[in-house]
C-alpha positions in Angstrom: 3.4 -5.9 0.7 2.0 -9.1 2.1 2.5 -7.8 5.7 0.4 -4.6 5.3 -3.0 -6.1 6.1 -1.9 -8.3 9.0 0.0 -5.2 10.5 -3.2 -3.1 10.2 -5.3 -5.8 11.8 -2.8 -5.9 14.7 -2.9 -2.1 15.0 -6.7 -1.8 14.9 -7.2 -4.6 17.4 -4.4 -3.3 19.7 -2.7 -6.7 19.6 1.0 -7.7 19.8 0.3 -10.8 17.8 -1.0 -11.5 14.3 -4.6 -12.4 14.6 -6.4 -14.7 12.1 -9.9 -13.6 11.3 -12.4 -16.3 10.5 -13.7 -14.7 7.3 -13.6 -11.7 5.1 -16.8 -10.2 6.6 -14.9 -9.8 9.9 -12.1 -8.0 8.1 -14.5 -5.7 6.3 -16.3 -4.9 9.5 -13.0 -4.1 11.2 -11.8 -1.8 8.4 -15.2 -0.1 8.1 -15.3 0.5 11.9 -11.9 2.3 11.5 -13.1 4.6 8.7 -12.2 2.6 5.6 -14.2 3.0 2.4 -14.1 1.2 -0.9 -11.9 4.0 -2.2 -9.5 3.6 0.8 -9.2 -0.2 0.1 -8.7 0.3 -3.7 -6.1 3.0 -3.2 -4.2 0.9 -0.6 -4.1 -2.1 -3.0 -2.9 0.1 -5.9 -0.3 1.8 -3.8 1.0 -1.5 -2.5 1.3 -2.7 -6.1 3.0 0.4 -7.5 5.2 1.8 -4.8 9.0 1.5 -4.7 10.8 -1.8 -5.0 12.1 -3.9 -2.1 15.6 -3.3 -0.6 17.1 -6.3 -2.4 15.9 -4.9 -5.8 17.2 -1.5 -4.9 20.6 -2.9 -3.9 20.7 -4.9 -7.2 20.0 -1.8 -9.2 22.8 0.0 -7.4 25.2 -2.9 -8.0 24.3 -3.2 -11.7 24.4 0.5 -12.4 27.0 1.6 -9.9 25.0 4.8 -9.5 23.0 6.1 -6.5 21.2 8.5 -8.9 19.7 5.6 -10.9 18.9 3.8 -7.7 17.1 6.8 -6.3 15.3 7.2 -9.6 14.3 3.6 -9.6 12.8 4.1 -6.2 11.2 7.5 -6.6 9.7 7.0 -10.0 7.3 4.1 -9.0 6.6 5.9 -5.7 5.5 9.0 -7.6 3.5 6.9 -10.0 1.7 5.2 -7.1 0.9 8.6 -5.5 -0.5 10.0 -8.8 -2.6 6.9 -9.5 -4.0 6.9 -6.0 -4.8 10.6 -6.2 -6.5 10.1 -9.6 -8.6 7.2 -8.2 -9.6 9.1 -5.1 -10.5 12.2 -7.2 -12.6 10.0 -9.6 -14.3 8.4 -6.6 -15.2 11.8 -5.2 -16.6 12.9 -8.6 -18.7 9.8 -8.8 -20.0 10.3 -5.2 -17.9 7.6 -3.5 
């Protein structure tokens, strides 16, 4: 999750290196110039918080349960929740004119 924003900065600035921006206003300007809105930012943060666990956690779930079904469920359930929450937030934002 902590690599999402630096990766996006690299992509938007067409750079092969991680670039450090001087302040948050530069980051905001970069994202707005590439079509981001407040809703986009909120949904990105929520999705990053809620989506499937890391590979180590998934492997531990498999080792503890011995089941690929529970491992798949443990990955797909938070992913589905993240999608539903982001869809709800985006819909509410549209309803409120955002």
